[in-house]
C-alpha positions, 0 to 999 in steps of 0.5 A: 835386503836389510841385515839383522845386526846381532847383539852382545849375545851374538858377540858372546857366542862368537867369542865362545866359538873362537878356536883361538881362545884355546891358544891361551889355555894351551900356552899357559899350561904347566910344562912338564919338567922334561921341557928343554930350555927356551932358546932366547936367541930364537925369534918366533911368529904368529900367523892369523888365518882369518875366516868368515861364516854366515852361520852364527852357530858354527863353532868348528874345531879347537885350535892347537897353534899348529899350521896343520890345523888348517886341515880341520877347516870345513871349507863348506862352512867358512871361507877366507876373509880379506881386509881385516886389520889385526894389531899385535901388542907385546904385553910381557916377556919370557917370564910370563910364559907358562903362567896363568892366562890374564883376563882381558878387558878393554881397559888394556887398550886404553892409554893414559892421556897424561903419560901416553902409556898403556894402562897394562904394565908392559903393553906395547903396540908392535905392528898392524897387518891387513889380511890378504886375499887368503885371509892371512896376516903374518907377524914374523921376527917376533921377540919371545914373550906374551902377545895380545892379538886384536882385530882393530878393523874389519869390513862392514859385512862383519857383524861383530869383530872377533874377541882379542886373544893372548898368545905366548911365543913360544908355546908348548907343542901339543903334538910333542909335549917336550918341545916348544912351538915358536911359529904359531897359527891361529884361526879366528872366525867372524860371523858375517852378513852380506848385504847387497844393493837394490834397484827400482825405477819410477816415472814422474814421481817415486812409486809411480809405474804408469804414465801417458804422454803425447809425442813431443812431451818430456818425461822424468824417470827416477832410478832409486838404488837402496844402498847396502849396510855394507856400502863401505866395502864396495869398490864398484857401484854402477847404475845404468839404463838403456833407453827405448828407441822411441825415446830421446834423451834430454841433454843436461837433464841428469841429476844424482842425489843421495839420502834417505828420502828422494825429496830431501836427498842432497846432490852428489858432487860430480867428482864422485862419479863418472857419467855417460849419456846418450849421444844419438837422437834416439835411444842410447844408454845412461851410466853412473859409476860411483868411485870407490873412495866415495863409497867408503866415505858414506854413511851406511844403511842400518836396520831402521834407516836406508840411504839411497842413490837417486838418478833422475833424467828426462826423455822426450817421446818421439814415437808411439808404440802399437801392437799388430792390431793397432792397440797401444803398446807400452814403452818400458824402461828398466835399470841395472846395477852392477857391483862388487865388494870386498869378500863377495860370496861366490854365489853373488853375481854382482848384478841386479836387473829390474823385473819386467813387472816392476819396470815403469812404462809410458803409453801414447795412443792414437786415433784412426777412423774411416772417411766415407760417403753416404753409401759407405764407400771410402773417400780419399783426399779429405784433410783433418786437423786435431785439437784438445778441446772443442773451443780450440777446434772452433778457434783454429788452435790445433796440435802441432808437430815438432816443427810447430806446424799443425798436424794434418792427416789425409784420408787414404786411398782405398781404405779412407783411413784418417790417422793421428798418432802420439796422443796421450790418454788417461792420466798418471797412474793409469795402466796401458788399458785404462783411461781415455781422453776426448779429442776434437777433429776438424775437416779442413778440406773435403774430398773432391765433389763433397761438402765440408763438415760444418762442426768439429767432431769428438772422439775418445782416444784410448787403448784401442782407438787406433786399432783396425776394429775401431777404424771400421766402426768409427766413420765420418760421412761426407755428402756430395755437393749439390748440382746447381743449374747454370741459369740463362745460359741458353738465352744468352747464346740466342741473344748473342747470335741475334746480335751478330746477325743484326750487325751483319744485316746492317752492313749489307743494307749499307752496301746496297744504299742507292747513289745520289744523282 
């Protein structure tokens, strides 16, 4: 991604390549005796056609000052370069025309701080013009004389500015040596290296791509975008992310920082970007759009130092994901960056998306086993709770749902399946199929006619512990309750009947008692 900035050797190569350097030689060539007199009442112009190339060895044709030089431009090698500032300095009058070319040095553009005058005898800043979308900066209505054209500001994509060059207005018309050319065209070129931003994403910590979580857990996601060496040229820089619908955005969790390291990056003022966050209870999109004036103010990355934007936010796991066999599936989230910048090449799409292999993921597993009797027959109606340790299981401390109630699973009709989902397994950094975690289940209600299990039972939760294959092999057996005799039931009935008979007999005897005389 980094640009290999060029040294002074490149600068020298570019200077040699400049077609406009020929203008000085042409302008100061000795004019034939037949040349007509200068029209000192006439005004002239200098039109700069600025081009860019990524080929540092490209030279192109020599310039003649004519507008027709544009026909010599190889548009497969170069293209117009906008937003380059050229400043024009008049250094001499018409008396300089036809004289030898001066030697340029940077001191020409240095002002004496005491007199506020240029060190050159008659240097005067005329005006500055920024090249348009066609790469053109036109200086018109110029007094006749000698001018110095200086590229004073260029986009960050420019490796080195073009060397200043001298132009005489007018100069000898090279197509007709007995006439003057008052309107002069120059075609300087810049070697450019375009650098684009990059995008990456982690979970929990920078560089980590794998995390495990239980339903209801919060997770931190970190989007990192390495900014380009040409960042100041950018007018669009949008980082966005679309959440999986098994995740819920945690309100007010977004934090945006900028710097060379995630741990020391400084927070970006909210005035420098526009933030959009999800409004639904699951899924949704996050978007951070940085403002152009802010981008232009930042320190750009270099060959040795990379500045990055970091966008962090939290989500809650609201549901586990499984494949058709019941194996745990990854919940993945990528990120996208959309961008635009000055003089962007046609082949640059202005968008980058994290490859599937680089997307961070979270996995949440489950447990499925079968409740049977001693004959292997499925039993329905058994109720279970689940704990993260044996001690918790023995002390009635169970995993709870979003309403803070103990999670209960009841064995199903026909299959006898008992199911728990949304259970973390393994640890940070483990891939989907790696790692396991022990859970403990407690039977809190037995099927009708069967006895409760007396001890918590342990299960390993992993990648395939919720699969049908696992359920068929992992079974918990309930034994039926004992058939106890109802002792004394027959004797009690006999005693009761005997009592009733005795009472009846006593009544009859009382009725038959003889009367007294």
